C-alpha positions as CSV (number, residue, x, y, z in Angstrom):
1,X,2.9,4.7,-10.4
2,X,3.8,8.2,-12.0
3,X,3.9,11.5,-9.9
4,X,5.5,12.5,-6.7
5,X,2.6,12.7,-4.2
6,X,2.7,9.6,-2.1
7,X,-0.7,10.6,-0.2
8,X,-2.6,11.1,-3.5
9,X,-1.2,7.9,-4.8
10,X,-2.4,6.0,-1.8
11,X,-5.9,7.7,-1.9
12,X,-6.2,6.6,-5.6
13,X,-5.1,3.0,-5.0
14,X,-7.4,2.7,-1.9
15,X,-10.3,4.2,-3.8
16,X,-10.0,2.4,-7.1
17,X,-8.7,-0.9,-5.8
18,X,-10.7,-1.7,-2.6
19,X,-10.4,-5.5,-2.9
20,X,-6.5,-5.6,-3.3
21,X,-4.9,-2.2,-2.6
22,X,-1.1,-1.8,-2.6
23,X,1.7,0.5,-1.3
24,X,2.4,2.7,-4.3
25,X,5.9,3.2,-5.6
26,X,6.7,6.6,-7.2
27,X,10.1,6.3,-9.0
28,X,9.6,9.9,-10.3
29,X,10.7,11.3,-6.9
30,X,14.4,10.4,-7.9
31,X,17.1,8.1,-6.6
32,X,15.9,6.2,-3.6
33,X,12.4,6.0,-4.9
34,X,13.4,3.9,-7.8
35,X,13.2,0.0,-7.7
36,X,16.9,-0.9,-7.0
37,X,17.2,2.1,-4.4
38,X,14.3,1.0,-2.6
39,X,15.5,-2.5,-2.6
40,X,18.6,-1.4,-0.9
41,X,16.7,-0.2,2.0
42,X,15.6,-3.8,2.9
43,X,19.2,-5.2,2.8
44,X,20.4,-5.9,6.4
45,X,24.0,-4.9,6.9
46,X,24.6,-4.4,3.4
47,X,24.5,-0.5,2.6
48,X,24.4,0.8,-1.0
49,X,25.3,4.2,-2.5
50,X,25.2,5.9,-5.9
51,X,28.0,6.0,-7.9
52,X,28.2,7.4,-11.5
53,X,24.2,7.3,-11.3
54,X,24.3,3.7,-10.5
55,X,23.6,1.8,-7.3
56,X,26.5,-0.1,-5.7
57,X,27.4,-1.8,-2.5
58,X,29.0,0.7,-0.2
59,X,31.4,0.4,2.6
60,X,29.1,2.1,5.2
61,X,25.6,3.8,5.1
62,X,25.7,7.4,3.6
63,X,23.5,10.1,2.4
64,X,22.1,8.2,-0.5
65,X,20.8,5.3,1.6
66,X,19.4,7.7,4.3
67,X,17.4,9.4,1.4
68,X,16.0,6.2,0.4
69,X,15.1,5.0,3.8
70,X,13.4,8.4,4.5
71,X,11.4,8.0,1.5
72,X,10.2,4.6,2.6
73,X,9.4,5.6,6.0
74,X,7.3,8.5,4.6
75,X,5.5,6.2,2.4
76,X,4.8,3.8,5.3
77,X,3.7,6.7,7.3
78,X,1.1,7.8,4.7
79,X,0.0,4.2,4.4
80,X,-0.6,3.9,8.1
81,X,-2.7,7.2,8.1
82,X,-4.9,6.2,5.1
83,X,-5.2,2.3,5.6
84,X,-4.8,1.8,9.3
85,X,-8.5,0.5,9.5
86,X,-8.2,-1.6,6.3
87,X,-9.1,-5.2,6.9
88,X,-8.6,-6.9,3.6
89,X,-5.7,-8.1,1.6
90,X,-3.0,-5.5,1.2
91,X,0.1,-5.9,-1.3
92,X,3.5,-4.6,-0.7
93,X,6.5,-5.0,-3.3
94,X,10.0,-5.7,-2.8
95,X,12.7,-6.3,-5.6
96,X,13.7,-10.0,-5.8
97,X,17.4,-11.1,-5.0
98,X,18.4,-11.7,-8.6
99,X,17.2,-8.5,-10.0
100,X,19.1,-6.8,-7.2
101,X,22.1,-9.0,-7.8
102,X,22.1,-8.0,-11.6
103,X,21.7,-4.2,-10.9
104,X,23.7,-3.5,-7.9
105,X,27.5,-3.1,-8.6
106,X,30.3,-4.3,-6.4
107,X,32.9,-1.7,-4.8
108,X,35.6,-3.3,-7.0
109,X,33.5,-3.1,-10.0
110,X,31.0,-5.2,-11.9
111,X,27.8,-6.5,-10.6
112,X,27.1,-8.5,-7.6
113,X,25.9,-11.2,-10.0
114,X,29.4,-11.8,-11.2
115,X,30.5,-13.2,-7.8
116,X,28.1,-16.1,-6.9
117,X,29.2,-15.7,-3.1
118,X,28.3,-12.2,-3.1
119,X,25.0,-12.9,-4.7
120,X,24.2,-15.7,-2.0
121,X,25.1,-13.1,0.8
122,X,22.8,-10.5,-0.8
123,X,20.0,-12.9,-0.9
124,X,20.3,-13.7,2.8
125,X,20.6,-10.1,3.5
126,X,17.4,-9.5,1.6
127,X,15.7,-12.2,3.4
128,X,16.4,-10.8,6.6
129,X,15.2,-7.2,5.6
130,X,12.0,-8.7,4.0
131,X,11.1,-10.4,7.4
132,X,11.5,-7.1,9.2
133,X,9.6,-5.1,6.5
134,X,6.7,-7.3,6.6
135,X,6.6,-7.4,10.4
136,X,6.4,-3.6,10.4
137,X,3.6,-3.5,7.7
138,X,1.7,-6.0,9.8
139,X,2.2,-3.9,12.8
140,X,1.0,-0.9,11.1
141,X,-2.0,-2.6,9.4
142,X,-3.1,-4.9,12.2
143,X,-6.5,-5.7,10.6
144,X,-5.1,-6.4,7.2
145,X,-3.6,-9.6,5.5
146,X,-0.3,-8.9,3.8
147,X,0.6,-10.0,0.3
148,X,4.2,-9.8,-0.7
149,X,5.1,-9.3,-4.3
150,X,8.7,-10.0,-5.3
151,X,9.6,-8.1,-8.5
152,X,12.1,-10.2,-10.6
153,X,12.2,-8.7,-14.1
154,X,15.9,-9.9,-14.5
155,X,15.3,-13.5,-13.5
156,X,15.1,-15.0,-17.1
157,X,18.1,-13.2,-18.2
158,X,19.9,-14.3,-14.9
159,X,19.2,-17.9,-15.8
160,X,20.0,-17.7,-19.5
161,X,23.3,-15.9,-19.0
162,X,22.0,-12.8,-20.8
163,X,22.7,-10.1,-18.3
164,X,25.2,-7.6,-19.7
165,X,28.5,-6.9,-18.1
166,X,29.2,-3.5,-16.6
167,X,31.1,-2.5,-19.9
168,X,28.3,-3.9,-22.1
169,X,30.9,-6.0,-24.1
170,X,30.0,-9.2,-22.7
171,X,27.5,-11.1,-20.6
172,X,27.7,-12.6,-17.0
173,X,27.7,-16.3,-16.6
174,X,24.3,-18.0,-16.0
175,X,23.0,-19.1,-12.6
176,X,22.0,-22.7,-12.0
177,X,18.3,-23.1,-11.6
178,X,18.8,-24.8,-8.3
179,X,21.0,-22.0,-7.1
180,X,18.2,-19.4,-8.2
181,X,15.5,-21.5,-6.7
182,X,17.2,-21.7,-3.2
183,X,17.8,-17.8,-3.1
184,X,14.1,-17.2,-3.9
185,X,12.9,-19.7,-1.4
186,X,15.0,-18.1,1.5
187,X,13.3,-14.8,0.8
188,X,9.8,-16.4,0.4
189,X,10.2,-18.3,3.6
190,X,11.5,-15.3,5.5
191,X,8.5,-13.1,4.5
192,X,6.1,-15.4,6.6
193,X,3.1,-14.3,4.3
194,X,1.9,-15.4,0.8
195,X,4.3,-14.4,-1.9
196,X,3.7,-13.8,-5.7
197,X,6.5,-13.1,-8.1
198,X,6.2,-10.4,-10.7
199,X,8.3,-10.7,-13.9
200,X,7.6,-8.6,-16.8
201,X,9.8,-10.4,-19.2
202,X,9.2,-13.3,-21.7
203,X,10.3,-16.9,-20.6
204,X,9.2,-16.6,-17.0
205,X,10.5,-19.8,-15.2
206,X,7.1,-20.6,-13.7
207,X,8.0,-24.1,-12.3
208,X,10.9,-22.6,-10.6
209,X,8.8,-20.1,-8.9
210,X,6.3,-22.6,-7.6
211,X,8.9,-24.8,-6.2
212,X,10.5,-21.8,-4.6
213,X,7.4,-21.3,-2.6
214,X,5.4,-18.6,-4.4
215,X,1.6,-19.0,-4.5
216,X,1.4,-17.2,-7.9
217,X,2.8,-15.3,-10.6
218,X,2.2,-11.9,-11.9
219,X,3.0,-11.4,-15.7
220,X,1.8,-9.6,-18.8
221,X,-0.3,-11.6,-21.0
222,X,1.1,-10.0,-24.2
223,X,4.5,-11.5,-23.4
224,X,3.2,-15.0,-23.3
225,X,4.4,-17.3,-26.1
226,X,3.7,-20.8,-24.8
227,X,0.7,-21.5,-22.7
228,X,1.4,-25.0,-21.7
229,X,4.1,-24.2,-18.8
230,X,1.5,-21.7,-17.4
231,X,-1.4,-24.3,-17.7
232,X,0.7,-26.9,-15.9
233,X,1.3,-24.6,-12.9
234,X,-2.2,-23.4,-13.0
235,X,-3.6,-26.8,-13.0
236,X,-1.9,-27.1,-9.4
237,X,-4.3,-24.2,-8.2
238,X,-1.5,-21.7,-8.5
239,X,-2.6,-18.0,-8.7
240,X,-2.2,-15.7,-11.7
241,X,-2.0,-11.9,-11.6
242,X,-2.8,-11.3,-15.4
243,X,-1.4,-8.1,-16.9
244,X,-3.8,-6.9,-19.5
245,X,-3.7,-3.8,-21.7
246,X,-7.2,-3.6,-23.4
247,X,-8.6,-0.1,-23.8
248,X,-11.8,-1.0,-21.9
249,X,-12.7,-3.2,-19.0
250,X,-14.8,-5.4,-21.6
251,X,-11.7,-5.9,-23.7
252,X,-9.6,-6.8,-20.7
253,X,-12.2,-9.3,-19.4
254,X,-12.4,-10.7,-22.9
255,X,-8.6,-11.3,-23.1
256,X,-8.4,-13.2,-19.7
257,X,-11.5,-15.5,-20.6
258,X,-9.8,-16.2,-24.0
259,X,-6.7,-17.3,-22.0
260,X,-8.9,-19.4,-19.7
261,X,-10.6,-21.0,-22.6
262,X,-7.4,-21.9,-24.4
263,X,-5.9,-23.4,-21.1
264,X,-9.0,-25.5,-20.9
265,X,-9.9,-24.7,-17.4
266,X,-13.5,-24.4,-15.9
267,X,-15.1,-20.9,-16.0
268,X,-15.8,-21.4,-12.2
269,X,-12.1,-21.5,-11.2
270,X,-11.3,-18.4,-13.1
271,X,-12.3,-15.8,-10.5
272,X,-10.6,-18.1,-7.8
273,X,-7.6,-18.1,-9.4
274,X,-7.0,-15.0,-11.4
275,X,-6.6,-11.2,-10.6
276,X,-6.7,-8.7,-13.4
277,X,-3.9,-6.1,-13.4
278,X,-2.5,-3.5,-15.6
279,X,0.7,-4.3,-17.4
280,X,4.1,-3.3,-16.1
281,X,4.1,0.2,-15.1
282,X,1.4,2.8,-15.4
283,X,0.8,5.8,-17.8
284,X,2.5,8.8,-16.9
285,X,-0.5,11.1,-17.2
286,X,-4.1,11.5,-15.9
287,X,-5.1,8.0,-17.2
288,X,-3.9,6.3,-14.0
289,X,-7.3,6.4,-12.2
290,X,-9.2,5.2,-15.4
291,X,-6.5,2.4,-15.8
292,X,-7.2,1.1,-12.4
293,X,-10.8,1.5,-12.6
294,X,-10.7,-0.6,-15.7
295,X,-9.0,-3.5,-14.3
296,X,-11.3,-3.6,-11.3
297,X,-14.3,-3.5,-13.4
298,X,-12.9,-6.3,-15.7
299,X,-12.5,-8.4,-12.5
300,X,-16.0,-7.9,-11.5
301,X,-17.1,-8.9,-15.1
302,X,-15.3,-12.1,-14.7
303,X,-16.9,-12.8,-11.4
304,X,-20.3,-11.9,-12.7
305,X,-19.9,-14.6,-15.5
306,X,-20.8,-17.1,-12.6
307,X,-24.1,-15.3,-11.5
């Protein structure tokens, strides 16, 4: 979300998304509030630091990591203050192991992804940190049920060998799907709560994500090119967080209905398997509240179709 006021952001989320609120992320606050900096706070015994405006693995914890951890602690405190009595499903977000491996640098240069042993260690470290983070959120929100979202925008590029090297003149070798699945499965298992994977990129490896233990996927409908792979996974009862960008709730609901009709599924199963969401990111202006209101209303329209 845009802005720098976590208390206001949490109020907006709880007010506009009462059926599925989440812990907001506000990257505009600077390093440590960004996705990769926040991800570093969940790594067990692998500290990170800023170097030349990029995050890399560090020899020891330092100022940059303390800033990131302080921001997370402040966000969790605000969440506790405002949502302690909340009793529904509450979503939290963590960068996935492959997006972190593609984004974090090694002390000797290059990304963690270039060293598959280091990438495996990173995934194990993240799994341990996710276990602790989920446990803390559950302790702070004792009446809520936690849903974990793994953000993996880099996963398709990792699998296809399209992640650029640090110099930008080459690409890193691809990761075998079985290796990618194993790392994701370790994090999903460690969480101990339902997990969805968010990927705002084309060619999302849907079958791999389901086999890794995810209960569903979050993606932008505008990036879908081939519906058959999605239909195959949804036919198993898998969940879909459908990112839509229509101007109104009616347009957004129509987009989801059209997708469901093309996939050949019954209207009854739609509200049981689909959550309507905004596409990746939110507008950096006053439209945030209206954007969230629209997706909530779109969801209600889809449910009302069954009445």
